[in-house]
KEPA-431907 format. One record per residue (C-alpha): x, y negated, z negated; residue number from 1. Coordinates in nm, 3 decimals. Example, Ala and Ser with C-alpha at 12.3 -4.5 7.8 and 13.67 -1.06 7.14 Angstrom:
KEPA-431907
<r east="1.230" north="0.450" up="-0.780" k="1"/>
<r east="1.367" north="0.106" up="-0.714" k="2"/>
This chain:
KEPA-431907
<r east="-6.459" north="-3.930" up="-0.482" k="1"/>
<r east="-6.379" north="-3.556" up="-0.460" k="2"/>
<r east="-6.014" north="-3.473" up="-0.510" k="3"/>
<r east="-5.774" north="-3.181" up="-0.541" k="4"/>
<r east="-5.682" north="-3.127" up="-0.908" k="5"/>
<r east="-5.427" north="-2.893" up="-1.063" k="6"/>
<r east="-5.487" north="-2.761" up="-1.418" k="7"/>
<r east="-5.176" north="-2.637" up="-1.603" k="8"/>
<r east="-5.266" north="-2.466" up="-1.931" k="9"/>
<r east="-5.175" north="-2.130" up="-2.085" k="10"/>
<r east="-5.524" north="-2.086" up="-2.241" k="11"/>
<r east="-5.736" north="-1.914" up="-1.970" k="12"/>
<r east="-6.073" north="-1.979" up="-2.137" k="13"/>
<r east="-6.016" north="-2.351" up="-2.178" k="14"/>
<r east="-5.873" north="-2.372" up="-1.827" k="15"/>
<r east="-6.176" north="-2.197" up="-1.676" k="16"/>
<r east="-6.417" north="-2.419" up="-1.871" k="17"/>
<r east="-6.249" north="-2.743" up="-1.761" k="18"/>
<r east="-6.223" north="-2.615" up="-1.404" k="19"/>
<r east="-6.597" north="-2.546" up="-1.401" k="20"/>
<r east="-6.675" north="-2.898" up="-1.530" k="21"/>
<r east="-6.457" north="-3.057" up="-1.262" k="22"/>
<r east="-6.594" north="-2.837" up="-0.983" k="23"/>
<r east="-6.947" north="-2.946" up="-1.072" k="24"/>
<r east="-6.827" north="-3.301" up="-1.002" k="25"/>
<r east="-6.725" north="-3.192" up="-0.651" k="26"/>
<r east="-6.350" north="-3.157" up="-0.709" k="27"/>
<r east="-6.132" north="-2.874" up="-0.579" k="28"/>
<r east="-5.952" north="-2.720" up="-0.877" k="29"/>
<r east="-5.628" north="-2.520" up="-0.868" k="30"/>
<r east="-5.506" north="-2.340" up="-1.180" k="31"/>
<r east="-5.168" north="-2.242" up="-1.327" k="32"/>
<r east="-5.081" north="-2.082" up="-1.660" k="33"/>
<r east="-4.729" north="-2.221" up="-1.687" k="34"/>
<r east="-4.510" north="-2.510" up="-1.576" k="35"/>
<r east="-4.326" north="-2.284" up="-1.331" k="36"/>
<r east="-4.650" north="-2.166" up="-1.169" k="37"/>
<r east="-4.773" north="-2.525" up="-1.149" k="38"/>
<r east="-4.454" north="-2.643" up="-0.978" k="39"/>
<r east="-4.481" north="-2.361" up="-0.721" k="40"/>
<r east="-4.839" north="-2.466" up="-0.649" k="41"/>
<r east="-4.734" north="-2.828" up="-0.596" k="42"/>
<r east="-4.471" north="-2.717" up="-0.343" k="43"/>
<r east="-4.745" north="-2.587" up="-0.113" k="44"/>
<r east="-5.052" north="-2.795" up="-0.207" k="45"/>
<r east="-5.112" north="-3.169" up="-0.215" k="46"/>
<r east="-5.303" north="-3.273" up="-0.524" k="47"/>
<r east="-5.418" north="-3.613" up="-0.644" k="48"/>
<r east="-5.422" north="-3.527" up="-1.014" k="49"/>
<r east="-5.246" north="-3.289" up="-1.253" k="50"/>
<r east="-5.409" north="-3.218" up="-1.590" k="51"/>
<r east="-5.142" north="-3.055" up="-1.803" k="52"/>
<r east="-5.119" north="-2.915" up="-2.156" k="53"/>
<r east="-4.836" north="-3.048" up="-2.371" k="54"/>
<r east="-4.749" north="-2.710" up="-2.522" k="55"/>
<r east="-4.662" north="-2.470" up="-2.239" k="56"/>
<r east="-4.474" north="-2.139" up="-2.268" k="57"/>
<r east="-4.189" north="-2.259" up="-2.047" k="58"/>
<r east="-4.189" north="-2.639" up="-2.084" k="59"/>
<r east="-4.300" north="-2.941" up="-2.279" k="60"/>
<r east="-4.568" north="-3.135" up="-2.093" k="61"/>
<r east="-4.429" north="-3.474" up="-2.200" k="62"/>
<r east="-4.090" north="-3.386" up="-2.047" k="63"/>
<r east="-4.257" north="-3.229" up="-1.741" k="64"/>
<r east="-4.414" north="-3.565" up="-1.656" k="65"/>
<r east="-4.070" north="-3.703" up="-1.567" k="66"/>
<r east="-4.009" north="-3.433" up="-1.306" k="67"/>
<r east="-4.360" north="-3.454" up="-1.163" k="68"/>
<r east="-4.346" north="-3.831" up="-1.116" k="69"/>
<r east="-3.999" north="-3.803" up="-0.960" k="70"/>
<r east="-4.101" north="-3.539" up="-0.706" k="71"/>
<r east="-4.467" north="-3.642" up="-0.653" k="72"/>
<r east="-4.485" north="-4.016" up="-0.733" k="73"/>
<r east="-4.834" north="-4.064" up="-0.584" k="74"/>
<r east="-4.986" north="-3.789" up="-0.800" k="75"/>
<r east="-5.136" north="-3.895" up="-1.134" k="76"/>
<r east="-5.097" north="-3.692" up="-1.455" k="77"/>
<r east="-5.323" north="-3.657" up="-1.760" k="78"/>
<r east="-5.176" north="-3.474" up="-2.060" k="79"/>
<r east="-5.388" north="-3.264" up="-2.295" k="80"/>
<r east="-5.288" north="-3.162" up="-2.646" k="81"/>
<r east="-5.452" north="-2.979" up="-2.933" k="82"/>
<r east="-5.250" north="-3.182" up="-3.182" k="83"/>
<r east="-5.254" north="-3.551" up="-3.109" k="84"/>
<r east="-4.936" north="-3.746" up="-3.180" k="85"/>
<r east="-4.889" north="-4.119" up="-3.137" k="86"/>
<r east="-4.519" north="-4.067" up="-3.061" k="87"/>
<r east="-4.595" north="-3.807" up="-2.791" k="88"/>
<r east="-4.864" north="-4.031" up="-2.644" k="89"/>
<r east="-4.629" north="-4.328" up="-2.621" k="90"/>
<r east="-4.353" north="-4.117" up="-2.467" k="91"/>
<r east="-4.596" north="-3.960" up="-2.215" k="92"/>
<r east="-4.708" north="-4.304" up="-2.095" k="93"/>
<r east="-4.349" north="-4.424" up="-2.071" k="94"/>
<r east="-4.264" north="-4.118" up="-1.862" k="95"/>
<r east="-4.540" north="-4.209" up="-1.617" k="96"/>
<r east="-4.851" north="-4.024" up="-1.736" k="97"/>
<r east="-5.185" north="-4.183" up="-1.650" k="98"/>
<r east="-5.324" north="-4.099" up="-1.996" k="99"/>
<r east="-5.289" north="-3.869" up="-2.295" k="100"/>
<r east="-5.594" north="-3.719" up="-2.468" k="101"/>
<r east="-5.675" north="-3.464" up="-2.738" k="102"/>
<r east="-5.850" north="-3.139" up="-2.646" k="103"/>
<r east="-6.211" north="-3.103" up="-2.761" k="104"/>
<r east="-6.240" north="-3.449" up="-2.913" k="105"/>
<r east="-6.264" north="-3.621" up="-2.577" k="106"/>
<r east="-6.494" north="-3.399" up="-2.367" k="107"/>
<r east="-6.724" north="-3.696" up="-2.304" k="108"/>
<r east="-6.429" north="-3.902" up="-2.178" k="109"/>
<r east="-6.268" north="-3.655" up="-1.941" k="110"/>
<r east="-6.488" north="-3.717" up="-1.633" k="111"/>
<r east="-6.461" north="-4.101" up="-1.636" k="112"/>
<r east="-6.087" north="-4.065" up="-1.704" k="113"/>
<r east="-6.045" north="-3.823" up="-1.413" k="114"/>
<r east="-6.241" north="-4.059" up="-1.185" k="115"/>
<r east="-6.009" north="-4.350" up="-1.266" k="116"/>
<r east="-5.697" north="-4.138" up="-1.223" k="117"/>
<r east="-5.819" north="-4.002" up="-0.887" k="118"/>
<r east="-5.905" north="-4.354" up="-0.768" k="119"/>
<r east="-5.552" north="-4.471" up="-0.849" k="120"/>
<r east="-5.396" north="-4.163" up="-0.687" k="121"/>
<r east="-5.600" north="-4.207" up="-0.369" k="122"/>
<r east="-5.478" north="-4.566" up="-0.346" k="123"/>
<r east="-5.118" north="-4.447" up="-0.383" k="124"/>
<r east="-5.167" north="-4.182" up="-0.113" k="125"/>
<r east="-5.318" north="-4.442" up="0.123" k="126"/>
<r east="-5.019" north="-4.669" up="0.066" k="127"/>
<r east="-4.785" north="-4.376" up="0.128" k="128"/>
<r east="-4.973" north="-4.291" up="0.448" k="129"/>
<r east="-4.952" north="-4.650" up="0.572" k="130"/>
<r east="-4.582" north="-4.662" up="0.490" k="131"/>
<r east="-4.540" north="-4.343" up="0.692" k="132"/>
<r east="-4.720" north="-4.502" up="0.987" k="133"/>
<r east="-4.498" north="-4.810" up="0.964" k="134"/>
<r east="-4.190" north="-4.588" up="0.948" k="135"/>
<r east="-4.300" north="-4.388" up="1.254" k="136"/>
<r east="-4.369" north="-4.710" up="1.444" k="137"/>
<r east="-4.071" north="-4.918" up="1.335" k="138"/>
<r east="-3.829" north="-4.677" up="1.163" k="139"/>
<r east="-3.558" north="-4.457" up="1.310" k="140"/>
<r east="-3.832" north="-4.204" up="1.392" k="141"/>
<r east="-3.954" north="-4.446" up="1.659" k="142"/>
<r east="-3.625" north="-4.434" up="1.850" k="143"/>
<r east="-3.659" north="-4.186" up="2.137" k="144"/>
<r east="-3.361" north="-3.984" up="2.251" k="145"/>
<r east="-3.145" north="-3.680" up="2.180" k="146"/>
<r east="-2.833" north="-3.776" up="2.375" k="147"/>
<r east="-2.502" north="-3.780" up="2.189" k="148"/>
<r east="-2.464" north="-4.154" up="2.250" k="149"/>
<r east="-2.795" north="-4.251" up="2.086" k="150"/>
<r east="-2.767" north="-3.999" up="1.800" k="151"/>
<r east="-2.425" north="-4.136" up="1.704" k="152"/>
<r east="-2.565" north="-4.489" up="1.711" k="153"/>
<r east="-2.861" north="-4.391" up="1.492" k="154"/>
<r east="-2.626" north="-4.222" up="1.244" k="155"/>
<r east="-2.420" north="-4.541" up="1.209" k="156"/>
<r east="-2.735" north="-4.748" up="1.162" k="157"/>
<r east="-2.871" north="-4.509" up="0.897" k="158"/>
<r east="-2.550" north="-4.535" up="0.697" k="159"/>
<r east="-2.546" north="-4.914" up="0.691" k="160"/>
<r east="-2.922" north="-4.944" up="0.637" k="161"/>
<r east="-2.904" north="-4.839" up="0.272" k="162"/>
<r east="-2.652" north="-5.116" up="0.197" k="163"/>
<r east="-2.707" north="-5.491" up="0.197" k="164"/>
<r east="-2.428" north="-5.553" up="0.446" k="165"/>
<r east="-2.466" north="-5.799" up="0.733" k="166"/>
<r east="-2.496" north="-5.613" up="1.066" k="167"/>
<r east="-2.407" north="-5.726" up="1.419" k="168"/>
<r east="-2.583" north="-5.537" up="1.700" k="169"/>
<r east="-2.413" north="-5.568" up="2.036" k="170"/>
<r east="-2.495" north="-5.433" up="2.379" k="171"/>
<r east="-2.648" north="-5.519" up="2.713" k="172"/>
<r east="-2.987" north="-5.685" up="2.745" k="173"/>
<r east="-3.274" north="-5.442" up="2.707" k="174"/>
<r east="-3.092" north="-5.174" up="2.505" k="175"/>
<r east="-3.329" north="-5.204" up="2.207" k="176"/>
<r east="-3.143" north="-5.424" up="1.960" k="177"/>
<r east="-3.461" north="-5.549" up="1.789" k="178"/>
<r east="-3.589" north="-5.191" up="1.760" k="179"/>
<r east="-3.269" north="-5.098" up="1.577" k="180"/>
<r east="-3.290" north="-5.407" up="1.357" k="181"/>
<r east="-3.643" north="-5.313" up="1.250" k="182"/>
<r east="-3.535" north="-4.953" up="1.185" k="183"/>
<r east="-3.248" north="-5.069" up="0.964" k="184"/>
<r east="-3.491" north="-5.290" up="0.772" k="185"/>
<r east="-3.740" north="-5.005" up="0.724" k="186"/>
<r east="-3.468" north="-4.773" up="0.594" k="187"/>
<r east="-3.337" north="-5.032" up="0.348" k="188"/>
<r east="-3.437" north="-5.124" up="-0.006" k="189"/>
<r east="-3.587" north="-5.443" up="0.147" k="190"/>
<r east="-3.855" north="-5.254" up="0.341" k="191"/>
<r east="-4.132" north="-5.406" up="0.127" k="192"/>
<r east="-4.010" north="-5.755" up="0.215" k="193"/>
<r east="-4.068" north="-5.936" up="0.544" k="194"/>
<r east="-3.886" north="-5.862" up="0.869" k="195"/>
<r east="-3.857" north="-6.201" up="1.039" k="196"/>
<r east="-3.717" north="-6.228" up="1.392" k="197"/>
<r east="-3.607" north="-6.541" up="1.576" k="198"/>
<r east="-3.457" north="-6.579" up="1.924" k="199"/>
<r east="-3.177" north="-6.834" up="1.898" k="200"/>
<r east="-3.183" north="-6.891" up="2.275" k="201"/>
<r east="-3.552" north="-6.984" up="2.284" k="202"/>
<r east="-3.529" north="-7.318" up="2.100" k="203"/>
<r east="-3.336" north="-7.641" up="2.110" k="204"/>
<r east="-3.094" north="-7.729" up="1.830" k="205"/>
<r east="-3.326" north="-7.951" up="1.626" k="206"/>
<r east="-3.623" north="-7.714" up="1.647" k="207"/>
<r east="-3.408" north="-7.410" up="1.563" k="208"/>
<r east="-3.256" north="-7.585" up="1.261" k="209"/>
<r east="-3.601" north="-7.674" up="1.129" k="210"/>
<r east="-3.729" north="-7.323" up="1.197" k="211"/>
<r east="-3.441" north="-7.157" up="1.017" k="212"/>
<r east="-3.401" north="-7.386" up="0.717" k="213"/>
<r east="-3.732" north="-7.573" up="0.694" k="214"/>
<r east="-3.770" north="-7.948" up="0.640" k="215"/>
<r east="-3.899" north="-8.207" up="0.397" k="216"/>
<r east="-4.191" north="-8.432" up="0.484" k="217"/>
<r east="-4.063" north="-8.741" up="0.663" k="218"/>
<r east="-3.732" north="-8.583" up="0.760" k="219"/>
<r east="-3.799" north="-8.670" up="1.124" k="220"/>
<r east="-4.076" north="-8.807" up="1.341" k="221"/>
<r east="-4.373" north="-8.573" up="1.322" k="222"/>
<r east="-4.267" north="-8.406" up="0.996" k="223"/>
<r east="-4.584" north="-8.494" up="0.807" k="224"/>
<r east="-4.547" north="-8.225" up="0.540" k="225"/>
<r east="-4.291" north="-7.991" up="0.385" k="226"/>
<r east="-4.226" north="-7.674" up="0.581" k="227"/>
<r east="-4.065" north="-7.351" up="0.467" k="228"/>
<r east="-3.798" north="-7.219" up="0.698" k="229"/>
<r east="-3.745" north="-6.860" up="0.809" k="230"/>
<r east="-3.475" north="-6.808" up="0.547" k="231"/>
<r east="-3.740" north="-6.881" up="0.284" k="232"/>
<r east="-4.001" north="-6.667" up="0.463" k="233"/>
<r east="-3.760" north="-6.372" up="0.473" k="234"/>
<r east="-3.666" north="-6.384" up="0.103" k="235"/>
<r east="-3.625" north="-6.029" up="-0.031" k="236"/>
<r east="-3.646" north="-5.911" up="0.329" k="237"/>
<r east="-3.448" north="-5.923" up="0.654" k="238"/>
<r east="-3.385" north="-6.208" up="0.899" k="239"/>
<r east="-3.305" north="-6.093" up="1.253" k="240"/>
<r east="-3.114" north="-6.350" up="1.458" k="241"/>
<r east="-3.139" north="-6.241" up="1.820" k="242"/>
<r east="-2.911" north="-6.392" up="2.085" k="243"/>
<r east="-2.686" north="-6.530" up="1.810" k="244"/>
<r east="-2.426" north="-6.622" up="2.074" k="245"/>
<r east="-2.661" north="-6.897" up="2.196" k="246"/>
<r east="-2.672" north="-7.077" up="1.860" k="247"/>
<r east="-2.526" north="-7.432" up="1.872" k="248"/>
<r east="-2.187" north="-7.472" up="1.701" k="249"/>
<r east="-2.306" north="-7.713" up="1.429" k="250"/>
<r east="-2.584" north="-7.472" up="1.332" k="251"/>
<r east="-2.328" north="-7.194" up="1.320" k="252"/>
<r east="-2.152" north="-7.389" up="1.046" k="253"/>
<r east="-2.474" north="-7.404" up="0.841" k="254"/>
<r east="-2.539" north="-7.034" up="0.898" k="255"/>
<r east="-2.189" north="-6.949" up="0.778" k="256"/>
<r east="-2.253" north="-7.144" up="0.458" k="257"/>
<r east="-2.575" north="-6.951" up="0.394" k="258"/>
<r east="-2.398" north="-6.618" up="0.440" k="259"/>
<r east="-2.119" north="-6.718" up="0.201" k="260"/>
<r east="-2.313" north="-6.904" up="-0.070" k="261"/>
<r east="-2.668" north="-6.764" up="-0.034" k="262"/>
<r east="-2.811" north="-7.115" up="-0.034" k="263"/>
<r east="-2.909" north="-7.371" up="0.229" k="264"/>
<r east="-3.032" north="-7.726" up="0.272" k="265"/>
<r east="-3.368" north="-7.798" up="0.428" k="266"/>
<r east="-3.364" north="-8.074" up="0.688" k="267"/>
<r east="-3.400" north="-8.402" up="0.499" k="268"/>
<r east="-3.333" north="-8.242" up="0.159" k="269"/>
<r east="-3.043" north="-8.304" up="-0.079" k="270"/>
<r east="-3.100" north="-8.013" up="-0.316" k="271"/>
<r east="-2.988" north="-7.667" up="-0.199" k="272"/>
<r east="-3.236" north="-7.380" up="-0.195" k="273"/>
<r east="-3.132" north="-7.030" up="-0.303" k="274"/>
<r east="-3.208" north="-6.739" up="-0.072" k="275"/>
<r east="-3.190" north="-6.360" up="-0.096" k="276"/>
<r east="-3.195" north="-6.244" up="0.265" k="277"/>
<r east="-3.020" north="-5.976" up="0.462" k="278"/>
<r east="-2.907" north="-6.099" up="0.803" k="279"/>
<r east="-2.894" north="-5.879" up="1.112" k="280"/>
<r east="-2.767" north="-6.053" up="1.425" k="281"/>
<r east="-2.766" north="-5.940" up="1.787" k="282"/>
<r east="-2.596" north="-6.049" up="2.106" k="283"/>
<r east="-2.519" north="-5.933" up="2.459" k="284"/>
<r east="-2.209" north="-6.152" up="2.466" k="285"/>
<r east="-1.851" north="-6.072" up="2.366" k="286"/>
<r east="-1.839" north="-6.303" up="2.064" k="287"/>
<r east="-1.466" north="-6.264" up="2.009" k="288"/>
<r east="-1.403" north="-6.388" up="2.362" k="289"/>
<r east="-1.659" north="-6.665" up="2.311" k="290"/>
<r east="-1.469" north="-6.769" up="1.998" k="291"/>
<r east="-1.139" north="-6.777" up="2.192" k="292"/>
<r east="-1.308" north="-7.016" up="2.437" k="293"/>
<r east="-1.433" north="-7.231" up="2.145" k="294"/>
<r east="-1.795" north="-7.144" up="2.223" k="295"/>
<r east="-1.846" north="-6.958" up="1.896" k="296"/>
<r east="-1.699" north="-6.999" up="1.550" k="297"/>
<r east="-1.438" north="-6.730" up="1.485" k="298"/>
<r east="-1.500" north="-6.737" up="1.109" k="299"/>
<r east="-1.872" north="-6.680" up="1.166" k="300"/>
<r east="-1.793" north="-6.393" up="1.402" k="301"/>
<r east="-1.582" north="-6.226" up="1.134" k="302"/>
<r east="-1.857" north="-6.281" up="0.877" k="303"/>
<r east="-2.128" north="-6.137" up="1.104" k="304"/>
<r east="-1.923" north="-5.844" up="1.228" k="305"/>
<r east="-1.868" north="-5.681" up="0.889" k="306"/>
<r east="-2.048" north="-5.383" up="1.041" k="307"/>
<r east="-2.085" north="-5.383" up="1.420" k="308"/>
<r east="-2.301" north="-5.134" up="1.609" k="309"/>
<r east="-2.265" north="-5.113" up="1.986" k="310"/>
<r east="-2.590" north="-4.995" up="2.148" k="311"/>
<r east="-2.532" north="-4.771" up="2.452" k="312"/>
<r east="-2.674" north="-4.873" up="2.791" k="313"/>
<r east="-2.936" north="-4.642" up="2.941" k="314"/>
<r east="-2.697" north="-4.524" up="3.212" k="315"/>
<r east="-2.480" north="-4.369" up="2.937" k="316"/>
<r east="-2.775" north="-4.167" up="2.805" k="317"/>
<r east="-2.934" north="-4.019" up="3.121" k="318"/>
<r east="-3.078" north="-3.724" up="2.929" k="319"/>
<r east="-3.306" north="-3.967" up="2.742" k="320"/>
<r east="-3.460" north="-4.131" up="3.051" k="321"/>
<r east="-3.737" north="-3.875" up="3.098" k="322"/>
<r east="-3.831" north="-3.870" up="2.729" k="323"/>
<r east="-3.854" north="-4.249" up="2.727" k="324"/>
<r east="-4.057" north="-4.247" up="3.049" k="325"/>
<r east="-4.305" north="-4.000" up="2.901" k="326"/>
<r east="-4.341" north="-4.211" up="2.586" k="327"/>
<r east="-4.404" north="-4.532" up="2.781" k="328"/>
<r east="-4.644" north="-4.356" up="3.018" k="329"/>
<r east="-4.853" north="-4.224" up="2.728" k="330"/>
<r east="-4.858" north="-4.563" up="2.557" k="331"/>
<r east="-4.976" north="-4.747" up="2.870" k="332"/>
<r east="-5.224" north="-4.470" up="2.955" k="333"/>
<r east="-5.391" north="-4.509" up="2.616" k="334"/>
<r east="-5.410" north="-4.888" up="2.653" k="335"/>
<r east="-5.557" north="-4.866" up="3.003" k="336"/>
<r east="-5.801" north="-4.586" up="2.926" k="337"/>
<r east="-5.624" north="-4.329" up="3.144" k="338"/>
<r east="-5.560" north="-3.975" up="3.026" k="339"/>
<r east="-5.348" north="-3.674" up="3.123" k="340"/>
<r east="-5.081" north="-3.882" up="3.298" k="341"/>
<r east="-4.818" north="-3.665" up="3.468" k="342"/>
<r east="-4.481" north="-3.749" up="3.625" k="343"/>
<r east="-4.418" north="-3.588" up="3.961" k="344"/>
<r east="-4.081" north="-3.405" up="4.002" k="345"/>
<r east="-3.970" north="-3.650" up="4.271" k="346"/>
<r east="-4.068" north="-3.945" up="4.049" k="347"/>
<r east="-3.861" north="-3.800" up="3.763" k="348"/>
<r east="-3.568" north="-3.736" up="3.996" k="349"/>
<r east="-3.573" north="-4.096" up="4.116" k="350"/>
<r east="-3.581" north="-4.224" up="3.756" k="351"/>
<r east="-3.273" north="-4.019" up="3.671" k="352"/>
<r east="-3.080" north="-4.156" up="3.969" k="353"/>
<r east="-3.160" north="-4.523" up="3.915" k="354"/>
<r east="-2.886" north="-4.744" up="3.771" k="355"/>
<r east="-3.114" north="-4.918" up="3.513" k="356"/>
<r east="-2.929" north="-5.246" up="3.493" k="357"/>
<r east="-3.214" north="-5.377" up="3.279" k="358"/>
<r east="-3.189" north="-5.072" up="3.050" k="359"/>
<r east="-3.488" north="-4.959" up="2.841" k="360"/>
<r east="-3.680" north="-5.280" up="2.903" k="361"/>
<r east="-3.660" north="-5.227" up="3.281" k="362"/>
<r east="-3.771" north="-4.864" up="3.245" k="363"/>
<r east="-4.067" north="-4.966" up="3.030" k="364"/>
<r east="-4.177" north="-5.227" up="3.285" k="365"/>
<r east="-4.142" north="-4.983" up="3.576" k="366"/>
<r east="-4.352" north="-4.717" up="3.398" k="367"/>
<r east="-4.617" north="-4.968" up="3.293" k="368"/>
<r east="-4.650" north="-5.090" up="3.652" k="369"/>
<r east="-4.671" north="-4.734" up="3.785" k="370"/>
<r east="-4.944" north="-4.629" up="3.541" k="371"/>
<r east="-5.151" north="-4.939" up="3.620" k="372"/>
<r east="-5.121" north="-4.883" up="3.996" k="373"/>
<r east="-5.184" north="-4.508" up="3.985" k="374"/>
<r east="-5.518" north="-4.399" up="4.133" k="375"/>
<r east="-5.464" north="-4.042" up="4.012" k="376"/>
<r east="-5.322" north="-3.886" up="3.697" k="377"/>
<r east="-4.983" north="-3.829" up="3.862" k="378"/>
<r east="-4.709" north="-4.090" up="3.892" k="379"/>
<r east="-4.542" north="-4.061" up="4.233" k="380"/>
<r east="-4.247" north="-4.236" up="4.401" k="381"/>
<r east="-4.471" north="-4.468" up="4.603" k="382"/>
<r east="-4.562" north="-4.636" up="4.273" k="383"/>
<r east="-4.204" north="-4.746" up="4.213" k="384"/>
<r east="-4.127" north="-5.115" up="4.287" k="385"/>
<r east="-3.989" north="-5.212" up="4.625" k="386"/>
<r east="-3.617" north="-5.254" up="4.567" k="387"/>
<r east="-3.308" north="-5.136" up="4.760" k="388"/>
<r east="-3.188" north="-4.976" up="4.435" k="389"/>
<r east="-3.475" north="-4.728" up="4.462" k="390"/>
<r east="-3.355" north="-4.602" up="4.800" k="391"/>
<r east="-3.345" north="-4.225" up="4.846" k="392"/>
<r east="-3.009" north="-4.079" up="4.742" k="393"/>
<r east="-2.830" north="-3.806" up="4.946" k="394"/>
<r east="-2.908" north="-3.525" up="4.701" k="395"/>
<r east="-3.274" north="-3.617" up="4.722" k="396"/>
<r east="-3.295" north="-3.577" up="5.098" k="397"/>
<r east="-3.386" north="-3.210" up="5.077" k="398"/>
<r east="-3.674" north="-3.282" up="4.838" k="399"/>
<r east="-3.801" north="-3.555" up="5.067" k="400"/>
<r east="-3.758" north="-3.362" up="5.392" k="401"/>
<r east="-4.026" north="-3.111" up="5.305" k="402"/>
<r east="-4.286" north="-3.376" up="5.378" k="403"/>
<r east="-4.173" north="-3.394" up="5.745" k="404"/>
<r east="-4.370" north="-3.714" up="5.801" k="405"/>
<r east="-4.388" north="-3.876" up="6.144" k="406"/>
<r east="-4.228" north="-4.218" up="6.195" k="407"/>
<r east="-4.559" north="-4.406" up="6.207" k="408"/>
<r east="-4.668" north="-4.264" up="5.870" k="409"/>
<r east="-4.334" north="-4.352" up="5.709" k="410"/>
<r east="-4.367" north="-4.707" up="5.846" k="411"/>
<r east="-4.720" north="-4.740" up="5.706" k="412"/>
<r east="-4.609" north="-4.617" up="5.361" k="413"/>
<r east="-4.319" north="-4.861" up="5.364" k="414"/>
<r east="-4.548" north="-5.152" up="5.451" k="415"/>
<r east="-4.785" north="-5.059" up="5.166" k="416"/>
<r east="-4.496" north="-5.051" up="4.918" k="417"/>
<r east="-4.375" north="-5.394" up="5.032" k="418"/>
<r east="-4.728" north="-5.533" up="4.994" k="419"/>
<r east="-4.742" north="-5.388" up="4.642" k="420"/>
<r east="-4.415" north="-5.562" up="4.567" k="421"/>
<r east="-4.544" north="-5.897" up="4.699" k="422"/>
<r east="-4.879" north="-5.843" up="4.525" k="423"/>
<r east="-5.064" north="-5.862" up="4.854" k="424"/>
<r east="-4.887" north="-6.173" up="4.987" k="425"/>
<r east="-4.869" north="-6.087" up="5.359" k="426"/>
<r east="-4.645" north="-6.381" up="5.456" k="427"/>
<r east="-4.387" north="-6.278" up="5.195" k="428"/>
<r east="-4.418" north="-5.915" up="5.303" k="429"/>
<r east="-4.355" north="-6.010" up="5.666" k="430"/>
<r east="-4.039" north="-6.198" up="5.567" k="431"/>
<r east="-3.908" north="-5.897" up="5.373" k="432"/>
<r east="-3.988" north="-5.661" up="5.661" k="433"/>
<r east="-3.825" north="-5.896" up="5.912" k="434"/>
<r east="-4.130" north="-5.909" up="6.139" k="435"/>
<r east="-4.377" north="-6.179" up="6.237" k="436"/>
<r east="-4.702" north="-6.224" up="6.046" k="437"/>
<r east="-4.897" north="-6.135" up="6.362" k="438"/>
<r east="-4.704" north="-5.809" up="6.394" k="439"/>
<r east="-4.779" north="-5.727" up="6.030" k="440"/>
<r east="-5.153" north="-5.782" up="6.082" k="441"/>
<r east="-5.140" north="-5.561" up="6.391" k="442"/>
<r east="-4.964" north="-5.279" up="6.207" k="443"/>
<r east="-5.214" north="-5.305" up="5.921" k="444"/>
<r east="-5.506" north="-5.286" up="6.163" k="445"/>
<r east="-5.355" north="-4.967" up="6.309" k="446"/>
<r east="-5.377" north="-4.800" up="5.968" k="447"/>
<r east="-5.746" north="-4.881" up="5.921" k="448"/>
């Protein structure tokens, strides 16, 4: 497979000869006569392979390998020398070189060696590319917003991510706690391990205990075989416990033991199992108050809240609403095969004025609905859900007045919006409008 290769050698004739051989194989070859020139080339060009002389005017190639692998870990390095030395060869390989060969004696080996090195480098670059995609999708780069509130929250999360400390994410429903948990995982040393999420409110006590800790065959009716729990699945990774405030008290005791001893008992087992898991918990409750009411263990709260991050509600970051809306609109447009989606000024204005009690989750749902309903490329206010909270605000009257619609037209538009809200259910629409079903049919017939 053709690749970009950098030759670093202070002998121009040998460099030109090797470059010609490699170019005949389809490779793109860059040349440098010194270590300094080679490093400057690498700053501006991505290469899969560096072929470097050991004896350079400004560096020793064996030592240079250390710097190259530190700064360009996906790039492979082959060292060339006119005077072969077993000690240099061993040191070069220890420093990270792909191979070490003698000039002239190995001309018949250079092409197969280059092919193997390029194949390995391409694999490393693909892995790096995939890791970048994962980071953009799940890392801090995926969090939209430039408001002071969200930037401060991201900064806190970045600082704790590089540690192994337990994190408690708090905030209202829909503020993006799982998104932050995934971002912390991706920025941690555990990024190559699993990110396992469980909603503690979605299961009964017995099922949740079995899911978290696993069970032995025969531990209860229906347990026909051993099952690993999520603590085992998340080993070397991160376990995200969402809605931790909903966890039953007796399970809280078992969780506290895991956090303190790093071991747990599977259901029906007598021998503890070791675990190496980072725990990130989340809740929309005030756990300290829950503990005062004996609904949550105070000692567990203190253990979980070693590092607490409060996620801001959307109403505290109004400058981010439009950016989030654009992101969601583009995502839904791609999924539904629509292109060039635009947000009308009045639509944007209404988004900014809404209270967003459901936070980011509510905004995402509203935008998804609007894109699906849109018959054109522009999202307009008539695509917003029927809800008193979407009523026109005083400072929007001027923008609305320019339409100067007659009363009958306004009534027709209102009826259509109510029917959208009821998904075409005319009886439900009539109840909301406070009119009889016969009157609704009559008004609909007048619009046809």
